[in-house]
VMD Tcl script that draws the C-alpha trace (Angstrom):
set ca {
  {254.89 -60.73 169.68}
  {254.32 -58.67 172.79}
  {257.19 -56.45 171.66}
  {255.65 -55.92 168.17}
  {252.34 -54.96 169.93}
  {254.15 -52.63 172.18}
  {255.73 -50.76 169.30}
  {252.40 -50.58 167.46}
  {250.42 -49.24 170.40}
  {253.36 -46.66 171.02}
  {253.28 -45.62 167.37}
  {249.53 -45.15 167.21}
  {249.84 -43.08 170.42}
  {252.36 -40.82 169.01}
  {250.31 -40.41 165.79}
  {247.24 -39.58 167.78}
  {249.15 -37.03 169.94}
  {250.57 -35.38 166.83}
  {247.03 -34.91 165.13}
  {245.69 -33.83 168.41}
  {248.36 -31.38 169.18}
  {247.94 -29.84 165.66}
  {244.19 -29.05 166.50}
  {245.20 -27.67 169.87}
  {247.61 -25.13 168.44}
  {251.25 -26.67 168.16}
  {252.63 -24.68 165.25}
  {254.17 -27.27 162.93}
  {255.57 -27.39 159.44}
  {254.19 -25.23 156.49}
  {251.01 -24.65 154.61}
  {249.76 -23.52 151.28}
  {247.16 -20.79 151.16}
  {245.70 -20.28 147.58}
  {243.36 -18.39 145.52}
  {241.75 -19.48 142.16}
  {239.09 -18.00 139.94}
  {237.09 -21.09 138.64}
  {235.67 -19.00 135.55}
  {232.02 -19.79 135.38}
  {231.49 -22.73 137.45}
  {227.79 -23.19 136.90}
  {225.41 -26.01 137.32}
  {223.09 -26.95 134.52}
  {219.79 -25.81 136.30}
  {218.16 -22.53 135.13}
  {217.74 -20.41 138.25}
  {214.94 -17.89 137.62}
  {216.38 -15.52 140.05}
  {219.83 -14.96 138.40}
  {221.18 -14.56 134.86}
  {222.43 -18.09 134.29}
  {220.56 -19.11 131.13}
  {223.54 -19.26 128.89}
  {224.92 -22.08 131.22}
  {221.98 -24.52 130.69}
  {221.33 -27.40 128.26}
  {219.15 -24.97 126.13}
  {221.42 -22.02 126.47}
  {223.98 -20.65 124.32}
  {226.80 -22.59 125.84}
  {225.00 -25.86 125.47}
  {225.88 -26.46 129.08}
  {225.34 -30.26 129.56}
  {225.80 -32.60 132.75}
  {228.91 -34.04 130.73}
  {230.44 -30.57 130.41}
  {229.64 -29.71 133.96}
  {231.18 -32.82 135.28}
  {234.34 -32.31 133.07}
  {234.59 -28.84 134.40}
  {234.63 -30.09 137.81}
  {237.30 -32.71 137.19}
  {239.52 -30.07 135.56}
  {239.32 -27.60 138.41}
  {239.80 -30.34 140.98}
  {242.95 -31.32 138.94}
  {244.41 -27.82 139.14}
  {243.58 -27.11 142.80}
  {244.98 -30.54 144.04}
  {248.41 -29.66 142.33}
  {248.80 -26.12 143.69}
  {252.01 -26.17 145.76}
  {253.37 -29.41 144.34}
  {256.46 -27.84 143.16}
  {257.30 -27.06 146.75}
  {256.50 -30.54 147.80}
  {252.87 -29.97 149.13}
  {249.85 -31.99 148.41}
  {247.32 -29.19 147.67}
  {246.41 -26.22 149.73}
  {245.29 -26.21 153.29}
  {243.06 -23.16 152.69}
  {241.90 -21.96 149.24}
  {239.94 -18.94 148.36}
  {237.62 -19.25 145.29}
  {235.46 -17.03 143.12}
  {233.16 -17.40 140.10}
  {231.07 -20.19 141.24}
  {227.20 -20.26 141.01}
  {226.29 -21.63 144.53}
  {227.17 -23.97 147.45}
  {225.90 -26.97 145.56}
  {228.65 -26.60 142.96}
  {231.26 -26.37 145.61}
  {229.98 -29.61 147.28}
  {230.09 -31.29 143.99}
  {233.57 -29.87 143.46}
  {235.03 -31.24 146.76}
  {233.48 -34.76 146.10}
  {235.42 -35.34 142.99}
  {238.08 -37.87 142.86}
  {240.74 -35.35 142.74}
  {239.63 -33.65 145.86}
  {237.55 -35.99 148.02}
  {240.51 -37.33 149.86}
  {241.56 -33.80 150.89}
  {238.41 -33.62 153.40}
  {237.80 -29.80 152.49}
  {234.98 -27.95 154.21}
  {233.11 -24.99 152.71}
  {232.51 -21.48 153.76}
  {230.08 -19.90 151.15}
  {227.37 -17.10 151.30}
  {225.31 -15.97 148.37}
  {226.10 -12.63 146.91}
  {223.67 -10.31 145.30}
  {225.49 -10.52 141.90}
  {223.07 -10.54 139.05}
  {224.78 -13.45 137.40}
  {224.60 -15.39 140.75}
  {228.48 -15.75 141.15}
  {229.95 -15.79 144.48}
  {233.12 -16.14 146.52}
  {233.91 -18.98 148.88}
  {236.54 -20.54 150.91}
  {237.67 -24.17 151.17}
  {239.58 -25.48 154.15}
  {241.14 -28.62 155.68}
  {239.42 -28.86 159.00}
  {242.37 -30.90 160.46}
  {244.46 -27.78 160.50}
  {242.18 -24.88 160.25}
  {239.38 -24.08 162.65}
  {236.87 -21.62 161.63}
  {235.71 -19.24 164.49}
  {233.65 -16.70 162.72}
  {232.42 -15.56 159.15}
  {230.90 -12.31 158.08}
  {229.99 -10.86 154.59}
  {230.36 -7.12 153.72}
  {228.27 -5.90 150.85}
  {229.86 -3.69 148.38}
  {227.29 -0.82 147.60}
  {228.12 0.95 144.35}
  {225.60 2.95 142.07}
  {225.19 3.93 138.50}
  {225.96 7.54 138.21}
  {223.34 8.14 135.52}
  {220.44 6.39 136.92}
  {221.37 6.17 140.54}
  {220.52 2.55 140.83}
  {222.57 0.28 142.71}
  {224.95 -2.13 140.84}
  {224.74 -5.55 142.55}
  {228.04 -7.29 142.78}
  {230.02 -9.68 144.91}
  {230.21 -9.33 148.68}
  {233.65 -9.54 150.39}
  {233.83 -12.56 152.68}
  {235.75 -12.37 155.92}
  {236.73 -15.77 157.67}
  {238.42 -15.65 160.92}
  {239.98 -18.79 162.41}
  {242.91 -20.60 163.74}
  {245.65 -22.29 161.77}
  {246.91 -25.03 164.00}
  {245.99 -22.54 166.87}
  {247.47 -19.27 165.32}
  {244.71 -16.81 164.73}
  {244.40 -15.47 161.30}
  {241.92 -13.68 159.08}
  {241.16 -14.15 155.46}
  {239.20 -11.87 153.16}
  {238.05 -13.27 149.90}
  {237.39 -10.86 147.05}
  {236.05 -10.63 143.45}
  {236.10 -6.84 142.78}
  {233.92 -5.22 140.03}
  {235.24 -6.10 136.48}
  {236.42 -3.83 133.77}
  {233.29 -4.52 131.53}
  {232.49 -1.41 129.64}
  {236.07 -0.17 129.87}
  {238.69 0.21 132.57}
  {238.30 3.89 133.02}
  {234.52 3.90 133.57}
  {234.86 1.06 136.09}
  {237.63 2.62 138.16}
  {235.37 4.18 140.66}
  {233.86 0.76 141.47}
  {237.00 -0.80 142.30}
  {238.11 2.20 144.27}
  {235.01 1.55 146.48}
  {235.94 -2.12 146.60}
  {239.47 -1.23 147.89}
  {238.04 1.17 150.44}
  {235.78 -1.37 151.75}
  {238.50 -3.87 152.00}
  {240.68 -1.31 153.70}
  {237.82 -0.63 156.28}
  {237.61 -4.40 157.18}
  {241.34 -4.54 157.51}
  {241.64 -1.43 159.69}
  {238.96 -2.78 161.98}
  {240.95 -5.93 162.50}
  {244.14 -3.93 163.01}
  {242.34 -1.66 165.58}
  {241.65 -4.78 167.78}
  {245.18 -6.22 167.23}
  {247.94 -4.09 165.55}
  {249.84 -7.48 164.78}
  {246.90 -9.14 163.27}
  {247.66 -11.80 160.71}
  {245.39 -10.68 157.75}
  {245.21 -12.00 154.27}
  {243.19 -10.46 151.55}
  {242.99 -12.43 148.41}
  {241.13 -12.42 145.17}
  {240.49 -11.52 141.52}
  {240.85 -7.73 142.12}
  {240.46 -6.81 138.45}
  {243.37 -4.37 138.74}
  {247.20 -4.73 138.74}
  {249.28 -4.22 141.81}
  {250.31 -0.76 140.46}
  {246.87 0.62 139.99}
  {245.44 3.17 142.39}
  {242.82 0.97 143.86}
  {245.65 -1.41 145.19}
  {248.65 0.77 145.56}
  {246.81 3.84 146.72}
  {243.49 3.04 148.43}
  {244.36 -0.57 149.71}
  {247.95 0.57 150.41}
  {249.42 -2.67 149.33}
  {253.20 -2.42 148.19}
  {255.85 -4.66 146.75}
  {258.87 -3.64 148.89}
  {258.89 -4.84 152.48}
  {261.68 -2.54 153.65}
  {259.59 0.58 152.68}
  {256.30 -0.34 154.31}
  {254.79 2.22 156.67}
  {252.54 1.80 159.65}
  {249.29 -0.10 158.41}
  {250.60 -0.60 154.88}
  {250.18 -4.16 153.42}
  {252.65 -6.24 151.62}
  {251.94 -7.44 148.17}
  {254.49 -10.22 147.49}
  {253.24 -11.12 144.02}
  {253.75 -7.60 142.87}
  {257.43 -8.33 141.79}
  {256.01 -10.78 139.17}
  {254.02 -8.01 137.60}
  {257.07 -5.82 137.28}
  {258.76 -8.67 135.27}
  {255.92 -8.94 132.90}
  {254.26 -12.02 134.52}
  {250.62 -12.27 135.57}
  {247.48 -14.36 135.91}
  {245.45 -13.16 132.96}
  {246.50 -12.81 129.28}
  {244.63 -10.25 127.31}
  {245.61 -8.70 124.02}
  {249.11 -10.08 124.09}
  {249.86 -8.75 127.62}
  {249.94 -10.27 131.15}
  {247.76 -8.62 133.85}
  {248.14 -9.64 137.34}
  {244.60 -9.38 138.76}
  {244.75 -12.35 141.12}
  {246.62 -11.49 144.35}
  {247.37 -12.26 147.73}
  {247.95 -9.41 149.87}
  {249.09 -9.60 153.68}
  {249.29 -7.57 156.90}
  {252.69 -6.95 158.43}
  {251.86 -9.38 161.31}
  {252.89 -12.17 158.92}
  {256.34 -10.55 158.52}
  {257.18 -10.01 162.31}
  {258.65 -13.62 163.02}
  {256.92 -14.14 166.23}
  {255.28 -17.28 167.56}
  {253.09 -18.92 165.11}
  {253.12 -18.92 161.27}
  {254.99 -16.48 159.13}
  {255.07 -15.55 155.52}
  {257.59 -17.73 153.60}
  {257.07 -17.27 149.82}
  {254.43 -16.59 147.15}
  {253.84 -17.87 143.53}
  {251.72 -17.92 140.44}
  {250.79 -21.59 139.40}
  {251.50 -21.60 135.89}
  {251.73 -25.09 134.12}
  {251.97 -25.88 130.30}
  {248.68 -27.72 130.26}
  {246.84 -24.36 131.30}
  {248.11 -22.83 128.28}
  {247.12 -23.11 124.58}
  {250.07 -24.59 122.74}
  {248.85 -24.03 119.24}
  {246.64 -22.22 116.96}
  {245.61 -18.55 116.64}
  {245.43 -18.32 120.49}
  {248.75 -19.94 121.18}
  {250.22 -18.58 124.51}
  {246.56 -17.68 125.89}
  {245.08 -19.65 128.71}
  {243.23 -22.89 127.82}
  {239.59 -21.95 128.86}
  {236.39 -23.83 129.04}
  {235.10 -21.81 125.97}
  {236.93 -19.79 123.43}
  {234.22 -17.64 122.30}
  {231.38 -20.03 121.34}
  {233.73 -22.95 120.83}
  {233.83 -25.57 123.59}
  {237.59 -26.30 124.54}
  {237.19 -28.26 127.45}
  {239.87 -26.17 129.33}
  {240.24 -24.69 132.72}
  {239.89 -20.98 133.63}
  {240.94 -17.51 132.11}
  {243.01 -17.01 135.26}
  {245.82 -18.73 136.90}
  {245.85 -19.58 140.45}
  {248.23 -17.92 142.99}
  {249.37 -19.16 146.35}
  {251.71 -18.47 149.27}
  {253.50 -20.60 151.66}
  {253.56 -19.90 155.47}
  {255.83 -21.64 157.78}
  {256.15 -22.01 161.55}
  {258.43 -19.58 163.17}
}
mol new
graphics top color blue
foreach p $ca { graphics top sphere $p radius 0.5 }
foreach p [lrange $ca 0 end-1] q [lrange $ca 1 end] { graphics top cylinder $p $q radius 0.2 }
display resetview
Protein backbone atom coordinates (compact mmCIF):
# COMPACT_ATOMS: atom_id res chain seq x y z
CA UNK A 1 0.00 0.00 0.00
CA UNK A 2 2.83 2.38 0.88
CA UNK A 3 4.48 1.66 -2.48
CA UNK A 4 1.25 2.52 -4.30
CA UNK A 5 0.96 5.80 -2.39
CA UNK A 6 4.57 6.69 -3.18
CA UNK A 7 3.99 6.07 -6.91
CA UNK A 8 0.82 8.21 -6.87
CA UNK A 9 2.56 11.07 -5.04
CA UNK A 10 5.55 10.99 -7.37
CA UNK A 11 3.26 10.93 -10.40
CA UNK A 12 1.27 13.90 -9.12
CA UNK A 13 4.46 15.82 -8.44
CA UNK A 14 5.69 15.10 -11.97
CA UNK A 15 2.41 16.28 -13.48
CA UNK A 16 2.48 19.41 -11.35
CA UNK A 17 6.04 20.19 -12.37
CA UNK A 18 5.22 19.70 -16.03
CA UNK A 19 2.30 22.13 -15.91
CA UNK A 20 4.26 24.63 -13.85
CA UNK A 21 7.27 24.48 -16.14
CA UNK A 22 5.04 25.13 -19.14
CA UNK A 23 3.91 28.37 -17.57
CA UNK A 24 7.45 29.30 -16.62
CA UNK A 25 8.81 29.01 -20.12
CA UNK A 26 9.88 25.45 -20.90
CA UNK A 27 9.30 25.08 -24.62
CA UNK A 28 7.43 21.83 -25.21
CA UNK A 29 5.70 20.14 -28.10
CA UNK A 30 3.63 21.97 -30.69
CA UNK A 31 0.69 24.34 -30.84
CA UNK A 32 -2.01 25.31 -33.32
CA UNK A 33 -2.58 29.01 -33.96
CA UNK A 34 -5.68 29.71 -36.06
CA UNK A 35 -8.00 32.31 -37.53
CA UNK A 36 -11.72 32.10 -38.33
CA UNK A 37 -14.27 34.56 -39.73
CA UNK A 38 -17.47 33.74 -37.82
CA UNK A 39 -19.73 35.49 -40.37
CA UNK A 40 -22.24 37.61 -38.50
CA UNK A 41 -22.19 36.20 -34.99
CA UNK A 42 -24.81 38.59 -33.57
CA UNK A 43 -26.89 38.32 -30.45
CA UNK A 44 -30.65 38.91 -30.68
CA UNK A 45 -30.71 42.30 -28.93
CA UNK A 46 -31.27 45.44 -30.99
CA UNK A 47 -28.47 47.82 -30.09
CA UNK A 48 -29.49 51.38 -31.07
CA UNK A 49 -25.84 52.37 -31.49
CA UNK A 50 -25.13 49.99 -34.39
CA UNK A 51 -26.77 48.64 -37.53
CA UNK A 52 -27.78 45.21 -36.22
CA UNK A 53 -31.52 45.41 -36.82
CA UNK A 54 -31.66 42.55 -39.32
CA UNK A 55 -30.22 40.19 -36.70
CA UNK A 56 -33.12 40.56 -34.26
CA UNK A 57 -36.36 38.59 -33.89
CA UNK A 58 -38.23 41.39 -35.70
CA UNK A 59 -35.56 41.86 -38.36
CA UNK A 60 -35.33 40.51 -41.88
CA UNK A 61 -33.28 37.49 -40.73
CA UNK A 62 -35.87 36.57 -38.06
CA UNK A 63 -32.89 36.05 -35.76
CA UNK A 64 -34.24 34.12 -32.77
CA UNK A 65 -32.64 32.74 -29.61
CA UNK A 66 -32.86 29.27 -31.15
CA UNK A 67 -30.98 30.36 -34.25
CA UNK A 68 -28.41 32.21 -32.17
CA UNK A 69 -27.81 29.14 -29.99
CA UNK A 70 -27.47 26.94 -33.07
CA UNK A 71 -24.94 29.38 -34.56
CA UNK A 72 -22.86 29.19 -31.38
CA UNK A 73 -22.91 25.39 -31.44
CA UNK A 74 -21.91 25.30 -35.10
CA UNK A 75 -19.04 27.75 -34.63
CA UNK A 76 -17.79 25.83 -31.60
CA UNK A 77 -17.87 22.56 -33.54
CA UNK A 78 -15.57 23.97 -36.22
CA UNK A 79 -13.20 25.68 -33.81
CA UNK A 80 -12.80 22.62 -31.59
CA UNK A 81 -11.86 20.45 -34.59
CA UNK A 82 -9.22 22.75 -36.10
CA UNK A 83 -5.92 20.87 -36.17
CA UNK A 84 -7.48 17.45 -35.57
CA UNK A 85 -5.99 16.12 -38.82
CA UNK A 86 -2.55 16.76 -37.32
CA UNK A 87 -3.48 15.19 -33.97
CA UNK A 88 -4.37 18.38 -32.04
CA UNK A 89 -7.40 19.01 -29.87
CA UNK A 90 -8.15 22.52 -31.05
CA UNK A 91 -6.06 25.70 -31.23
CA UNK A 92 -4.03 27.10 -28.37
CA UNK A 93 -4.69 30.56 -29.82
CA UNK A 94 -7.36 31.60 -32.31
CA UNK A 95 -8.05 35.00 -33.87
CA UNK A 96 -11.65 35.78 -34.79
CA UNK A 97 -13.63 38.38 -36.70
CA UNK A 98 -17.26 39.27 -37.43
CA UNK A 99 -18.68 39.03 -33.92
CA UNK A 100 -20.92 41.72 -32.45
CA UNK A 101 -19.50 42.12 -28.96
CA UNK A 102 -17.73 40.47 -26.05
CA UNK A 103 -20.95 38.90 -24.79
CA UNK A 104 -21.30 36.64 -27.83
CA UNK A 105 -17.71 35.49 -27.32
CA UNK A 106 -18.42 34.67 -23.69
CA UNK A 107 -21.45 32.66 -24.83
CA UNK A 108 -19.31 30.94 -27.46
CA UNK A 109 -16.60 29.74 -25.08
CA UNK A 110 -19.27 28.40 -22.69
CA UNK A 111 -20.77 26.06 -25.31
CA UNK A 112 -20.39 22.35 -24.75
CA UNK A 113 -17.92 22.12 -27.62
CA UNK A 114 -15.50 24.68 -26.17
CA UNK A 115 -16.12 24.93 -22.42
CA UNK A 116 -13.50 22.30 -21.58
CA UNK A 117 -10.82 24.24 -23.50
CA UNK A 118 -10.75 27.01 -20.89
CA UNK A 119 -10.35 29.85 -23.41
CA UNK A 120 -9.88 33.44 -22.27
CA UNK A 121 -10.98 36.41 -24.38
CA UNK A 122 -9.19 39.50 -25.65
CA UNK A 123 -11.75 41.83 -27.21
CA UNK A 124 -12.16 45.57 -27.73
CA UNK A 125 -15.03 47.31 -29.49
CA UNK A 126 -14.30 48.70 -32.94
CA UNK A 127 -16.13 51.72 -34.43
CA UNK A 128 -17.53 49.66 -37.32
CA UNK A 129 -21.07 50.83 -38.16
CA UNK A 130 -22.43 47.26 -38.03
CA UNK A 131 -20.75 46.74 -34.68
CA UNK A 132 -18.55 43.85 -35.78
CA UNK A 133 -15.15 43.44 -34.15
CA UNK A 134 -11.99 41.36 -34.06
CA UNK A 135 -10.88 39.31 -31.06
CA UNK A 136 -8.47 36.66 -29.78
CA UNK A 137 -9.17 33.53 -27.76
CA UNK A 138 -6.33 31.77 -25.99
CA UNK A 139 -5.58 28.93 -23.60
CA UNK A 140 -4.12 30.60 -20.48
CA UNK A 141 -2.31 27.39 -19.53
CA UNK A 142 0.10 27.89 -22.43
CA UNK A 143 -0.22 31.56 -23.43
CA UNK A 144 0.19 34.51 -21.10
CA UNK A 145 -1.02 37.90 -22.34
CA UNK A 146 1.39 40.71 -21.51
CA UNK A 147 -0.16 43.64 -23.37
CA UNK A 148 -2.98 44.54 -25.78
CA UNK A 149 -3.44 47.53 -28.02
CA UNK A 150 -5.85 48.56 -30.77
CA UNK A 151 -4.88 50.61 -33.80
CA UNK A 152 -7.72 52.50 -35.52
CA UNK A 153 -7.78 52.42 -39.31
CA UNK A 154 -8.62 55.92 -40.50
CA UNK A 155 -9.96 55.96 -44.06
CA UNK A 156 -12.14 58.57 -45.72
CA UNK A 157 -14.75 58.88 -48.45
CA UNK A 158 -13.07 60.76 -51.31
CA UNK A 159 -16.28 62.53 -52.34
CA UNK A 160 -17.56 63.67 -48.94
CA UNK A 161 -14.37 63.65 -46.91
CA UNK A 162 -16.20 61.82 -44.14
CA UNK A 163 -14.43 59.08 -42.24
CA UNK A 164 -15.46 55.50 -43.00
CA UNK A 165 -15.57 53.65 -39.71
CA UNK A 166 -14.24 50.12 -39.89
CA UNK A 167 -12.50 47.54 -37.75
CA UNK A 168 -9.47 48.35 -35.60
CA UNK A 169 -6.36 46.19 -35.79
CA UNK A 170 -5.78 44.34 -32.52
CA UNK A 171 -2.23 43.68 -31.28
CA UNK A 172 -1.76 41.12 -28.52
CA UNK A 173 1.72 40.50 -27.14
CA UNK A 174 2.50 37.68 -24.76
CA UNK A 175 4.44 34.53 -24.04
CA UNK A 176 3.72 31.12 -25.50
CA UNK A 177 5.20 28.87 -22.84
CA UNK A 178 7.69 31.64 -22.17
CA UNK A 179 8.48 32.44 -25.82
CA UNK A 180 7.62 36.07 -26.60
CA UNK A 181 5.29 36.43 -29.58
CA UNK A 182 3.09 39.15 -31.09
CA UNK A 183 -0.25 38.58 -32.82
CA UNK A 184 -2.16 41.12 -34.89
CA UNK A 185 -5.81 40.28 -35.66
CA UNK A 186 -7.29 41.95 -38.74
CA UNK A 187 -10.49 42.38 -40.68
CA UNK A 188 -9.61 44.71 -43.55
CA UNK A 189 -12.24 46.76 -45.44
CA UNK A 190 -14.48 44.66 -47.63
CA UNK A 191 -14.97 44.80 -51.39
CA UNK A 192 -18.46 46.21 -50.97
CA UNK A 193 -19.19 48.48 -53.93
CA UNK A 194 -16.58 46.75 -56.09
CA UNK A 195 -12.98 45.65 -55.74
CA UNK A 196 -11.38 48.55 -57.59
CA UNK A 197 -13.16 51.30 -55.67
CA UNK A 198 -12.16 49.74 -52.35
CA UNK A 199 -8.49 49.06 -53.18
CA UNK A 200 -7.26 52.29 -51.50
CA UNK A 201 -8.91 51.26 -48.24
CA UNK A 202 -7.03 47.96 -48.09
CA UNK A 203 -3.84 49.75 -49.06
CA UNK A 204 -4.26 51.89 -45.94
CA UNK A 205 -4.99 48.77 -43.89
CA UNK A 206 -1.79 47.17 -45.17
CA UNK A 207 0.24 50.29 -44.41
CA UNK A 208 -1.12 50.44 -40.86
CA UNK A 209 -0.32 46.75 -40.42
CA UNK A 210 3.17 47.29 -41.76
CA UNK A 211 3.64 50.22 -39.36
CA UNK A 212 2.77 47.99 -36.38
CA UNK A 213 5.13 45.27 -37.61
CA UNK A 214 7.99 47.68 -38.29
CA UNK A 215 7.60 49.12 -34.79
CA UNK A 216 7.95 45.65 -33.30
CA UNK A 217 10.93 44.81 -35.52
CA UNK A 218 12.65 48.06 -34.54
CA UNK A 219 12.64 46.82 -30.93
CA UNK A 220 13.78 43.31 -31.88
CA UNK A 221 14.79 42.46 -35.43
CA UNK A 222 14.11 38.78 -34.70
CA UNK A 223 10.66 39.36 -33.18
CA UNK A 224 8.15 36.57 -33.71
CA UNK A 225 5.14 38.31 -35.24
CA UNK A 226 1.94 36.83 -36.65
CA UNK A 227 -0.53 38.97 -38.56
CA UNK A 228 -3.72 37.10 -39.31
CA UNK A 229 -7.20 37.82 -40.52
CA UNK A 230 -9.72 38.29 -43.26
CA UNK A 231 -7.74 40.66 -45.46
CA UNK A 232 -10.35 40.82 -48.26
CA UNK A 233 -7.52 40.47 -50.76
CA UNK A 234 -5.62 37.53 -52.19
CA UNK A 235 -1.89 36.88 -51.53
CA UNK A 236 -0.97 38.23 -54.97
CA UNK A 237 -2.82 41.54 -54.57
CA UNK A 238 -0.75 44.68 -54.12
CA UNK A 239 -1.98 45.34 -50.58
CA UNK A 240 -0.38 42.09 -49.40
CA UNK A 241 2.49 41.37 -51.79
CA UNK A 242 3.40 45.04 -52.19
CA UNK A 243 2.53 47.16 -49.16
CA UNK A 244 2.56 44.42 -46.51
CA UNK A 245 5.56 42.74 -48.21
CA UNK A 246 4.31 39.22 -47.60
CA UNK A 247 5.61 36.56 -49.99
CA UNK A 248 5.25 32.85 -50.71
CA UNK A 249 8.90 31.86 -51.22
CA UNK A 250 11.04 31.64 -48.11
CA UNK A 251 14.34 31.58 -49.98
CA UNK A 252 13.58 34.91 -51.67
CA UNK A 253 12.70 36.95 -48.58
CA UNK A 254 14.61 40.19 -48.13
CA UNK A 255 15.26 42.04 -44.89
CA UNK A 256 11.97 42.88 -43.23
CA UNK A 257 9.86 40.81 -45.64
CA UNK A 258 7.15 38.55 -44.27
CA UNK A 259 6.44 34.93 -45.13
CA UNK A 260 2.96 33.99 -46.34
CA UNK A 261 2.83 30.18 -46.02
CA UNK A 262 -0.73 29.81 -47.31
CA UNK A 263 -0.01 31.64 -50.57
CA UNK A 264 1.03 28.39 -52.24
CA UNK A 265 -2.55 27.16 -51.84
CA UNK A 266 -3.85 30.10 -53.82
CA UNK A 267 -1.42 29.36 -56.66
CA UNK A 268 -3.01 25.90 -56.82
CA UNK A 269 -6.56 27.26 -57.04
CA UNK A 270 -7.41 26.71 -53.37
CA UNK A 271 -8.85 29.27 -50.99
CA UNK A 272 -11.10 30.12 -48.09
CA UNK A 273 -13.96 31.91 -49.85
CA UNK A 274 -15.86 30.65 -52.90
CA UNK A 275 -17.39 33.40 -55.03
CA UNK A 276 -18.80 33.19 -58.56
CA UNK A 277 -17.21 29.83 -59.15
CA UNK A 278 -13.75 30.87 -58.00
CA UNK A 279 -11.77 30.42 -54.79
CA UNK A 280 -10.31 33.49 -53.11
CA UNK A 281 -7.81 33.24 -50.28
CA UNK A 282 -8.79 36.23 -48.14
CA UNK A 283 -8.07 34.53 -44.81
CA UNK A 284 -4.35 34.41 -44.22
CA UNK A 285 -1.70 33.92 -41.54
CA UNK A 286 1.47 35.87 -42.30
CA UNK A 287 4.60 35.62 -40.17
CA UNK A 288 7.87 37.45 -39.60
CA UNK A 289 11.21 35.80 -40.31
CA UNK A 290 11.80 35.36 -36.58
CA UNK A 291 9.61 32.25 -36.82
CA UNK A 292 11.96 30.77 -39.43
CA UNK A 293 15.30 31.20 -37.72
CA UNK A 294 15.35 27.92 -35.77
CA UNK A 295 16.57 29.45 -32.51
CA UNK A 296 15.39 28.69 -28.97
CA UNK A 297 11.63 28.73 -28.54
CA UNK A 298 8.94 27.91 -31.08
CA UNK A 299 9.32 27.95 -34.84
CA UNK A 300 7.05 27.70 -37.84
CA UNK A 301 6.19 24.13 -38.82
CA UNK A 302 3.30 24.11 -41.32
CA UNK A 303 0.09 25.89 -42.37
CA UNK A 304 -3.31 24.65 -43.54
CA UNK A 305 -6.79 25.56 -44.69
CA UNK A 306 -9.43 23.75 -42.63
CA UNK A 307 -11.82 22.33 -45.20
CA UNK A 308 -14.19 19.51 -44.29
CA UNK A 309 -17.14 18.17 -46.36
CA UNK A 310 -19.69 19.26 -43.75
CA UNK A 311 -18.75 22.91 -44.40
CA UNK A 312 -19.61 22.61 -48.11
CA UNK A 313 -23.04 22.45 -49.75
CA UNK A 314 -23.27 18.99 -51.26
CA UNK A 315 -26.26 19.44 -53.56
CA UNK A 316 -28.59 21.95 -55.21
CA UNK A 317 -27.89 25.12 -57.18
CA UNK A 318 -25.09 26.10 -54.83
CA UNK A 319 -23.30 22.77 -54.71
CA UNK A 320 -19.63 23.36 -53.92
CA UNK A 321 -20.26 26.66 -52.15
CA UNK A 322 -19.75 27.04 -48.42
CA UNK A 323 -22.69 26.11 -46.21
CA UNK A 324 -23.57 29.42 -44.56
CA UNK A 325 -26.05 30.40 -41.88
CA UNK A 326 -28.15 32.05 -44.57
CA UNK A 327 -28.30 31.61 -48.32
CA UNK A 328 -29.85 34.91 -49.32
CA UNK A 329 -33.04 35.08 -47.26
CA UNK A 330 -33.16 31.33 -46.64
CA UNK A 331 -32.03 30.05 -43.25
CA UNK A 332 -29.63 27.14 -43.83
CA UNK A 333 -28.34 26.61 -40.27
CA UNK A 334 -24.82 26.39 -41.63
CA UNK A 335 -21.48 27.78 -40.56
CA UNK A 336 -19.64 30.63 -42.29
CA UNK A 337 -18.88 31.99 -45.75
CA UNK A 338 -15.18 31.60 -44.91
CA UNK A 339 -13.02 28.58 -44.08
CA UNK A 340 -10.65 28.75 -41.10
CA UNK A 341 -6.89 28.76 -41.52
CA UNK A 342 -4.24 27.63 -39.07
CA UNK A 343 -0.55 27.01 -38.59
CA UNK A 344 1.44 24.66 -36.40
CA UNK A 345 4.42 25.92 -34.42
CA UNK A 346 6.83 23.50 -32.79
CA UNK A 347 9.55 23.75 -30.17
CA UNK A 348 13.03 24.13 -31.65
